[in-house]
TIVEXGU-233540 format. One record per atom (N, C-alpha, C): residue in one letter; x, y, z; atom name. Coordinates in steps of 0.05 Angstrom, whole numbers. Each point is the difference from the previous one (the first is absolute). Layout:
residu  u  v  w  atome
a  X  Y  Z  CA $
...
***
This chain:
residu  u  v  w  atome
m  17  -24  0  N $
m  -17  24  0  CA $
m  18  25  0  C $
s  -10  20  -14  N $
s  15  25  -2  CA $
s  5  12  28  C $
e  23  13  3  N $
e  7  13  25  CA $
e  -12  28  2  C $
l  -12  9  -22  N $
l  -13  26  1  CA $
l  -22  1  21  C $
r  -1  21  15  N $
r  -21  3  21  CA $
r  -27  6  -12  C $
v  0  13  -23  N $
v  -24  9  -13  CA $
v  1  -7  -30  C $
l  -21  -12  -10  N $
l  -1  -7  -29  CA $
l  -22  16  -13  C $
l  5  9  -24  N $
l  -20  15  -16  CA $
l  -1  -13  -28  C $
d  -24  -7  -8  N $
d  -3  -10  -27  CA $
d  -27  9  -11  C $
l  -2  -1  -27  N $
l  -24  8  -14  CA $
l  -15  -24  -11  C $
r  -25  -3  8  N $
r  -16  -23  -9  CA $
r  -28  9  -8  C $
e  -6  -5  -25  N $
e  -27  5  -10  CA $
e  -11  28  7  C $
g  17  20  -4  N $
g  -8  27  4  CA $
g  0  10  29  C $
c  13  -15  18  N $
c  2  8  28  CA $
c  29  -2  9  C $
h  8  19  17  N $
h  25  -2  13  CA $
h  -4  -17  25  C $
w  18  -20  4  N $
w  -1  -17  24  CA $
w  25  6  17  C $
l  -5  9  24  N $
l  21  6  19  CA $
l  0  -21  21  C $
t  21  -16  2  N $
t  1  -23  19  CA $
t  21  4  21  C $
l  -9  -2  25  N $
l  19  0  23  CA $
l  13  -28  0  C $
n  27  0  -1  N $
n  14  -25  -5  CA $
n  20  -7  23  C $
r  -11  -1  24  N $
r  16  -9  23  CA $
r  -16  -23  14  C $
p  -6  -21  -14  N $
p  -17  -21  12  CA $
p  11  -13  25  C $
a  26  0  3  N $
a  12  -13  24  CA $
a  -7  15  26  C $
v  -7  26  -3  N $
v  -8  16  24  CA $
v  -29  10  -4  C $
l  -15  -15  -15  N $
l  -28  6  -4  CA $
l  -4  28  -11  C $
n  19  8  -18  N $
n  -2  25  -13  CA $
n  -1  24  19  C $
a  12  -3  23  N $
a  3  23  18  CA $
a  19  20  -13  C $
f  -5  26  5  N $
f  17  20  -12  CA $
f  19  14  19  C $
d  26  -2  -6  N $
d  20  16  14  CA $
d  4  25  -16  C $
q  19  17  8  N $
q  3  26  -14  CA $
q  8  -4  -29  C $
d  18  -19  -6  N $
d  8  -5  -27  CA $
d  -23  -8  -18  C $
t  -18  -17  11  N $
t  -24  -8  -15  CA $
t  -18  24  -5  C $
l  -4  17  20  N $
l  -17  23  -4  CA $
l  12  18  -22  C $
e  26  4  0  N $
e  13  16  -20  CA $
e  -2  -12  -28  C $
d  2  -27  -1  N $
d  -3  -13  -26  CA $
d  -28  2  -10  C $
l  -20  -3  18  N $
l  -28  3  -8  CA $
l  -5  28  -11  C $
l  10  20  15  N $
l  -5  28  -8  CA $
l  13  6  -27  C $
s  25  -7  -3  N $
s  14  6  -25  CA $
s  -13  -15  -24  C $
t  -9  -25  5  N $
t  -13  -16  -21  CA $
t  -26  13  -8  C $
l  -15  8  20  N $
l  -26  13  -5  CA $
l  3  26  -16  C $
r  19  16  8  N $
r  5  25  -13  CA $
r  12  -3  -28  C $
g  12  -24  -5  N $
g  12  -5  -26  CA $
g  -19  -14  -20  C $
i  -25  -5  8  N $
i  -18  -14  -18  CA $
i  -3  16  -26  C $
p  6  -12  -23  N $
p  1  15  -25  CA $
p  -26  11  -10  C $
n  -22  -14  6  N $
n  -27  10  -10  CA $
n  -20  -2  23  C $
p  -1  21  17  N $
p  -18  -1  23  CA $
p  -30  3  -7  C $
a  -6  1  -26  N $
a  -28  1  -8  CA $
a  -12  -28  1  C $
l  17  -21  2  N $
l  -9  -27  2  CA $
l  -6  -8  29  C $
p  -19  -18  5  N $
p  -6  -9  27  CA $
p  25  -12  14  C $
l  0  3  26  N $
l  22  -12  16  CA $
l  -11  -21  19  C $
i  11  -24  -1  N $
i  -9  -21  18  CA $
i  24  -7  18  C $
i  -5  0  26  N $
i  21  -6  20  CA $
i  -6  -26  13  C $
t  20  -17  2  N $
t  -3  -27  12  CA $
t  26  -8  13  C $
g  0  -24  12  N $
g  24  -9  14  CA $
g  9  -28  -11  C $
a  25  -6  3  N $
a  11  -26  -7  CA $
a  -3  -19  24  C $
g  -5  -25  -6  N $
g  -2  -20  22  CA $
g  -27  0  14  C $
r  0  -4  26  N $
r  -25  -4  15  CA $
r  -10  25  14  C $
a  12  23  -6  N $
a  -9  25  12  CA $
a  -3  22  -20  C $
f  -19  17  4  N $
f  -1  26  -15  CA $
f  22  17  12  C $
s  -3  6  26  N $
s  22  13  15  CA $
s  -8  0  30  C $
t  19  -4  17  N $
t  -4  2  29  CA $
t  9  27  11  C $
g  4  19  -18  N $
g  7  27  8  CA $
g  29  4  7  C $
g  4  19  18  N $
g  28  7  8  CA $
g  15  -24  11  C $
d  25  -3  -9  N $
d  17  -21  10  CA $
d  10  9  28  C $
l  -12  -12  21  N $
l  6  8  27  CA $
l  29  -3  7  C $
k  13  -20  -12  N $
k  29  -4  6  CA $
k  16  24  -10  C $
s  -10  12  -22  N $
s  15  23  -11  CA $
s  -3  24  18  C $
y  -21  1  16  N $
y  -3  23  18  CA $
y  23  1  20  C $
f  12  -23  7  N $
f  21  0  20  CA $
f  24  17  -10  C $
a  3  1  -27  N $
a  23  16  -11  CA $
a  -6  30  1  C $
h  -25  7  5  N $
h  -8  28  0  CA $
h  -7  11  27  C $
v  -8  -18  18  N $
v  -13  10  25  CA $
v  19  17  17  C $
e  26  -4  -2  N $
e  19  17  15  CA $
e  8  25  -15  C $
d  -11  3  -24  N $
d  8  23  -17  CA $
d  -26  14  -9  C $
p  -9  20  15  N $
p  -25  13  -6  CA $
p  -2  11  -28  C $
q  22  11  -11  N $
q  -1  10  -27  CA $
q  -4  -22  -20  C $
s  13  -23  4  N $
s  -3  -23  -18  CA $
s  -29  -10  1  C $
l  -11  -1  24  N $
l  -28  -9  3  CA $
l  -19  19  -14  C $
e  4  26  3  N $
e  -17  19  -13  CA $
e  2  -2  -30  C $
t  24  -5  -11  N $
t  4  -4  -29  CA $
t  -17  -24  -9  C $
y  1  -22  15  N $
y  -15  -24  -8  CA $
y  -30  7  -3  C $
f  -11  14  19  N $
f  -29  5  -1  CA $
f  -7  22  -21  C $
h  19  17  -6  N $
h  -5  19  -22  CA $
h  -1  -14  -26  C $
i  18  -20  -4  N $
i  0  -15  -25  CA $
i  -26  -16  -2  C $
l  -8  -12  22  N $
l  -26  -15  0  CA $
l  -23  18  -8  C $
a  -1  24  12  N $
a  -21  19  -7  CA $
a  1  8  -30  C $
e  24  4  -10  N $
e  3  7  -28  CA $
e  -11  -22  -18  C $
l  6  -25  8  N $
l  -9  -23  -16  CA $
l  -31  -1  0  C $
l  -12  2  23  N $
l  -29  -2  1  CA $
l  -13  23  -15  C $
q  11  24  2  N $
q  -10  23  -15  CA $
q  3  -4  -30  C $
a  22  -12  -8  N $
a  5  -5  -28  CA $
a  -20  -20  -12  C $
i  -7  -20  16  N $
i  -21  -19  -9  CA $
i  -27  14  -2  C $
a  -7  16  20  N $
a  -25  15  0  CA $
a  -1  19  -24  C $
d  23  12  -7  N $
d  1  20  -22  CA $
d  2  -13  -27  C $
y  4  -26  -1  N $
y  2  -14  -26  CA $
y  -25  7  -17  C $
p  3  10  -24  N $
p  -23  10  -15  CA $
p  -21  -20  -9  C $
a  9  -25  -5  N $
a  -19  -21  -9  CA $
a  -9  -16  25  C $
v  -18  -19  -5  N $
v  -10  -16  22  CA $
v  22  -18  12  C $
t  0  -4  26  N $
t  19  -18  13  CA $
t  -16  -22  13  C $
v  9  -25  -3  N $
v  -13  -23  11  CA $
v  19  -17  17  C $
a  -7  -6  24  N $
a  15  -18  17  CA $
a  -9  -28  -6  C $
a  18  -18  -9  N $
a  -6  -28  -4  CA $
a  11  -15  23  C $
v  -16  -5  20  N $
v  9  -10  26  CA $
v  3  -30  -1  C $
n  24  -10  -3  N $
n  5  -28  -4  CA $
n  4  -16  26  C $
g  3  14  23  N $
g  4  -14  25  CA $
g  -3  19  23  C $
f  17  -1  20  N $
f  -2  17  23  CA $
f  3  29  -7  C $
a  -18  17  10  N $
a  1  29  -2  CA $
a  -2  10  29  C $
v  22  8  11  N $
v  1  7  28  CA $
v  14  27  4  C $
a  -9  15  20  N $
a  12  25  8  CA $
a  5  18  -24  C $
g  25  8  -6  N $
g  5  17  -23  CA $
g  -9  -13  -26  C $
g  0  -26  -1  N $
g  -11  -14  -24  CA $
g  -29  5  -4  C $
l  -15  0  22  N $
l  -29  7  -1  CA $
l  -4  29  -8  C $
e  17  18  10  N $
e  -2  28  -7  CA $
e  7  4  -29  C $
l  20  -15  -10  N $
l  7  1  -29  CA $
l  -24  -8  -17  C $
m  -15  -21  9  N $
m  -24  -8  -14  CA $
m  -21  21  1  C $
c  -3  13  24  N $
c  -22  20  3  CA $
c  4  25  -17  C $
v  25  7  -6  N $
v  5  24  -15  CA $
v  -5  -5  -30  C $
c  -2  -25  -8  N $
c  -7  -7  -28  CA $
c  -29  6  -4  C $
d  -8  5  -25  N $
d  -28  7  -5  CA $
d  -18  -24  4  C $
l  9  -24  -8  N $
l  -17  -24  1  CA $
l  17  -23  11  C $
a  -13  -20  10  N $
a  14  -24  11  CA $
a  -15  -25  -7  C $
v  15  -20  -10  N $
v  -11  -27  -4  CA $
v  18  -19  15  C $
a  -12  -20  13  N $
a  16  -18  17  CA $
a  -4  -29  -8  C $
a  22  -15  2  N $
a  -2  -29  -3  CA $
a  -15  -11  24  C $
e  -13  -22  -4  N $
e  -18  -10  22  CA $
e  16  -9  24  C $
t  26  -5  -2  N $
t  16  -7  23  CA $
t  14  24  13  C $
a  -5  24  -9  N $
a  13  24  11  CA $
a  -11  4  29  C $
r  17  12  16  N $
r  -7  8  27  CA $
r  9  28  6  C $
f  -15  14  17  N $
f  4  28  5  CA $
f  1  7  29  C $
a  17  19  8  N $
a  0  11  27  CA $
a  14  26  -1  C $
d  -8  18  19  N $
d  16  24  3  CA $
d  26  -8  13  C $
g  -1  -11  24  N $
g  23  -14  12  CA $
g  20  18  14  C $
h  -1  27  -4  N $
h  19  17  13  CA $
h  -1  -4  31  C $
i  -24  -2  10  N $
i  -3  -1  29  CA $
i  13  -24  12  C $
n  3  -21  -16  N $
n  13  -25  10  CA $
n  29  4  7  C $
y  12  21  -11  N $
y  29  6  5  CA $
y  3  27  15  C $
g  -22  9  12  N $
g  1  25  16  CA $
g  3  24  -17  C $
l  -9  -1  -26  N $
l  2  23  -18  CA $
l  -27  9  -9  C $
h  -1  20  -17  N $
h  -25  9  -12  CA $
h  4  7  -29  C $
p  -21  3  -16  N $
p  3  5  -29  CA $
p  17  24  -6  C $
a  15  -1  -21  N $
a  16  23  -9  CA $
a  -1  4  -30  C $
a  -19  -14  -13  N $
a  -2  3  -29  CA $
a  -29  3  -8  C $
g  -15  16  16  N $
g  -27  7  -7  CA $
g  -22  -16  12  C $
g  7  -22  13  N $
g  -20  -19  10  CA $
g  -19  11  20  C $
s  8  20  16  N $
s  -18  11  21  CA $
s  -24  13  -12  C $
a  2  10  -24  N $
a  -23  13  -13  CA $
a  -11  -16  -23  C $
l  18  -12  -17  N $
l  -9  -13  -24  CA $
l  -17  -25  6  C $
l  7  -15  21  N $
l  -14  -24  6  CA $
l  -29  6  7  C $
g  -5  20  16  N $
g  -27  7  8  CA $
g  -17  10  -24  C $
r  13  13  -19  N $
r  -15  9  -23  CA $
r  -10  -23  -17  C $
i  16  -21  0  N $
i  -6  -23  -17  CA $
i  -20  -19  13  C $
i  3  -6  25  N $
i  -17  -20  13  CA $
i  -18  11  22  C $
g  2  26  6  N $
g  -16  11  22  CA $
g  17  2  25  C $
e  -6  20  16  N $
e  17  6  23  CA $
e  -1  -22  21  C $
r  -23  -12  6  N $
r  -1  -20  21  CA $
r  17  -25  -8  C $
r  -3  -9  -24  N $
r  15  -23  -9  CA $
r  30  7  -1  C $
a  6  24  -9  N $
a  29  8  -1  CA $
a  11  1  28  C $
r  -14  10  19  N $
r  10  1  28  CA $
r  6  -28  10  C $
w  -17  -19  -6  N $
w  5  -27  9  CA $
w  26  -11  -12  C $
l  4  3  -26  N $
l  24  -11  -13  CA $
l  25  15  11  C $
l  -2  26  4  N $
l  23  16  9  CA $
l  7  -6  29  C $
l  -20  -4  17  N $
l  5  -3  29  CA $
l  3  -29  9  C $
s  -10  -19  -17  N $
s  2  -28  8  CA $
s  24  -15  -13  C $
g  8  9  -23  N $
g  21  -14  -15  CA $
g  -10  -26  -12  C $
e  -26  -4  0  N $
e  -12  -26  -9  CA $
e  3  -4  -30  C $
f  5  -25  -8  N $
f  0  -7  -29  CA $
f  -29  -7  -9  C $
i  -6  7  -25  N $
i  -25  -9  -12  CA $
i  7  -13  -27  C $
d  -18  -18  -9  N $
d  5  -14  -25  CA $
d  -12  16  -23  C $
a  4  -10  -24  N $
a  -9  14  -24  CA $
a  -30  3  -1  C $
a  -15  -20  9  N $
a  -29  1  -1  CA $
a  -10  23  18  C $
e  12  2  24  N $
e  -8  22  18  CA $
e  9  27  -11  C $
a  23  1  -13  N $
a  9  25  -12  CA $
a  -19  9  -22  C $
l  -11  -18  -15  N $
l  -20  7  -20  CA $
l  -26  9  13  C $
r  -8  -14  21  N $
r  -26  6  13  CA $
r  0  28  11  C $
i  22  9  12  N $
i  1  27  12  CA $
i  10  21  -20  C $
g  5  -7  -24  N $
g  7  20  -21  CA $
g  30  7  0  C $
l  17  -16  12  N $
l  28  6  -1  CA $
l  12  -5  -27  C $
v  -11  -19  -15  N $
v  8  -6  -28  CA $
v  -25  1  -17  C $
n  4  3  -26  N $
n  -22  1  -19  CA $
n  -9  -28  -9  C $
r  19  -18  -2  N $
r  -6  -27  -10  CA $
r  18  -20  13  C $
v  -9  -25  2  N $
v  16  -22  9  CA $
v  -3  -22  -22  C $
v  23  -11  -9  N $
v  0  -19  -21  CA $
v  18  -24  7  C $
p  -4  -23  -13  N $
p  19  -22  3  CA $
p  28  10  -6  C $
n  20  -11  14  N $
n  27  8  -2  CA $
n  10  1  -29  C $
a  -8  -20  -16  N $
a  9  -2  -28  CA $
a  -12  22  -17  C $
e  -21  13  9  N $
e  -13  21  -16  CA $
e  7  28  8  C $
l  19  3  19  N $
l  6  27  12  CA $
l  10  19  -22  C $
q  19  -8  -16  N $
q  12  18  -19  CA $
q  -20  9  -21  C $
s  -16  -19  -10  N $
s  -20  7  -20  CA $
s  -22  18  11  C $
a  -7  -5  25  N $
a  -21  17  13  CA $
a  10  28  4  C $
a  26  3  9  N $
a  11  27  3  CA $
a  1  15  -26  C $
a  9  -14  -21  N $
a  1  13  -27  CA $
a  -28  7  -10  C $
s  -20  -16  6  N $
s  -27  6  -8  CA $
s  -11  25  14  C $
m  6  2  26  N $
m  -9  23  15  CA $
m  14  25  -10  C $
a  26  -2  -6  N $
a  14  23  -11  CA $
a  -11  9  -27  C $
d  -6  -20  -17  N $
d  -11  6  -26  CA $
d  -28  13  2  C $
a  -16  -7  20  N $
a  -26  11  3  CA $
a  1  30  5  C $
v  22  9  13  N $
v  3  29  5  CA $
v  15  13  -24  C $
a  19  -14  -11  N $
a  17  12  -21  CA $
a  -16  7  -25  C $
r  -23  -13  -4  N $
r  -15  6  -24  CA $
r  -14  27  1  C $
h  0  12  23  N $
h  -14  26  4  CA $
h  20  23  -5  C $
s  -11  24  0  N $
s  16  24  -5  CA $
s  23  2  20  C $
p  25  1  -10  N $
p  23  3  18  CA $
p  -1  25  17  C $
a  -10  22  -12  N $
a  -2  25  15  CA $
a  -20  -2  23  C $
a  -23  -14  -6  N $
a  -20  -3  21  CA $
a  10  -18  23  C $
v  14  -21  -8  N $
v  12  -18  21  CA $
v  20  15  17  C $
r  17  15  -13  N $
r  21  15  14  CA $
r  -12  21  19  C $
r  -20  14  -9  N $
r  -12  21  17  CA $
r  -17  -12  23  C $
t  -13  -23  -5  N $
t  -15  -14  21  CA $
t  20  -9  22  C $
k  22  -12  -9  N $
k  20  -9  20  CA $
k  11  24  16  C $
r  3  23  -12  N $
r  11  23  14  CA $
r  -20  9  22  C $
l  -26  -1  -6  N $
l  -20  7  20  CA $
l  -1  -19  23  C $
l  6  -25  -5  N $
l  -1  -21  21  CA $
l  23  1  20  C $
k  22  13  -7  N $
k  24  -1  17  CA $
k  8  27  10  C $
t  -19  18  3  N $
t  7  28  6  CA $
t  18  4  24  C $
d  -3  -15  22  N $
d  15  5  24  CA $
d  20  -21  7  C $
l  8  -17  -19  N $
l  18  -22  6  CA $
l  27  11  11  C $
q  10  21  -12  N $
q  26  11  8  CA $
q  -1  8  29  C $
e  -22  12  9  N $
e  -2  8  28  CA $
e  -1  -24  19  C $
i  -15  -21  -9  N $
i  -2  -24  16  CA $
i  28  -13  4  C $
l  15  -1  -22  N $
l  26  -12  2  CA $
l  19  17  17  C $
r  -3  26  -1  N $
r  17  17  17  CA $
r  -6  -4  30  C $
l  -26  -1  7  N $
l  -7  -4  28  CA $
l  9  -27  10  C $
e  -3  -21  -16  N $
e  8  -27  9  CA $
e  31  -1  2  C $
r  14  13  -18  N $
r  29  0  1  CA $
r  10  14  26  C $
e  -11  23  6  N $
e  8  14  24  CA $
e  -6  -17  25  C $
s  -23  -13  0  N $
s  -7  -17  23  CA $
s  18  -24  3  C $
i  6  -14  -22  N $
i  16  -24  2  CA $
i  29  7  8  C $
l  11  22  -9  N $
l  27  8  8  CA $
l  1  6  30  C $
e  -21  13  10  N $
e  -1  4  29  CA $
e  -3  -26  15  C $
h  -16  -18  -12  N $
h  -5  -26  13  CA $
h  26  -16  2  C $
f  18  2  -20  N $
f  25  -15  1  CA $
f  19  11  22  C $
r  -6  23  10  N $
r  17  11  22  CA $
r  -9  -11  27  C $
d  -23  -13  1  N $
d  -11  -11  25  CA $
d  16  -25  7  C $
p  10  -1  25  N $
p  16  -24  9  CA $
p  -15  -26  -3  C $
e  -26  0  4  N $
e  -16  -25  -2  CA $
e  1  -10  -29  C $
t  -3  19  -19  N $
t  1  -8  -28  CA $
t  27  -13  -7  C $
r  21  12  9  N $
r  27  -10  -6  CA $
r  4  -28  13  C $
l  -11  -3  24  N $
l  2  -26  14  CA $
l  -15  -21  -16  C $
r  -24  6  -9  N $
r  -16  -20  -16  CA $
r  14  -8  -25  C $
l  12  19  -14  N $
l  15  -6  -24  CA $
l  24  -17  6  C $
a  14  6  22  N $
a  23  -16  8  CA $
a  -9  -29  6  C $
q  -23  -3  14  N $
q  -10  -27  6  CA $
q  -7  -15  -26  C $
f  -12  14  -19  N $
f  -6  -12  -25  CA $
f  26  -10  -14  C $
g  20  18  1  N $
g  26  -8  -13  CA $
g  12  -24  13  C $
a  -2  -2  27  N $
a  11  -23  14  CA $
a  -15  -26  -7  C $
r  -26  2  -2  N $
r  -16  -24  -8  CA $
r  7  -9  -28  C $
s  4  20  -18  N $
s  6  -7  -28  CA $
s  28  -13  -2  C $
a  19  10  16  N $
a  27  -12  0  CA $
a  -1  -29  10  C $
l  -16  -5  20  N $
l  -2  -27  11  CA $
l  -12  -19  -21  C $
k  -20  9  -15  N $
k  -12  -16  -21  CA $
k  21  -8  -22  C $
i  16  20  -7  N $
i  21  -5  -20  CA $
i  20  -20  10  C $
q  9  2  25  N $
q  19  -18  12  CA $
q  -10  -28  2  C $
s  -26  -2  6  N $
s  -12  -27  3  CA $
s  -6  -13  -27  C $
***
């Protein structure tokens, strides 16, 4: 398998952007975020639909918590990480054509937020979803505090945000978190079909409608970024991350 963290290819009139770190469930460290952002900005024809998916058994599990250890003692480095993350999410929201998340597996934490910033989402029937930040003593930093409630309603969003509970694809469809659920083998064709259903309409109308739908995303990302940077200064947060790192090291050794 290619060592590239991000793959981009053109298939049947759609750009396919694939997170390619299957060994870590497509978690994104800073290098991956930078690769995603540069790849997205370098798309040669942004008038075509963009489909985002993951390699292996995950769409994405969000931020690579192990990579945080390299930043947590360096406030400037940590701030840079979250600025790049915000730039990436804003770039996806600003993409002029329709964006579709093709959720092939786990979509957790930042991976769930990545899905939420896409215009549409289709999931394989074996996909599973969770906010999950709370399980590591963290909170959303990529739009989840506001975007999730807009998509599924505030009460349901509060439960996912505060419980860290996983839900399956059928439940995700029932509550409106995704637009469609399909057999795993049909995921790519379903995503392309959804993209085509939008792409056949006026590009200007699609672009302007998208602009109206994302009016305050930049402010949401700013507020979350300021909060998470303050949160990382909390001794309890640092302790929980250290405990997570210790558990991960033990798993590797065993």
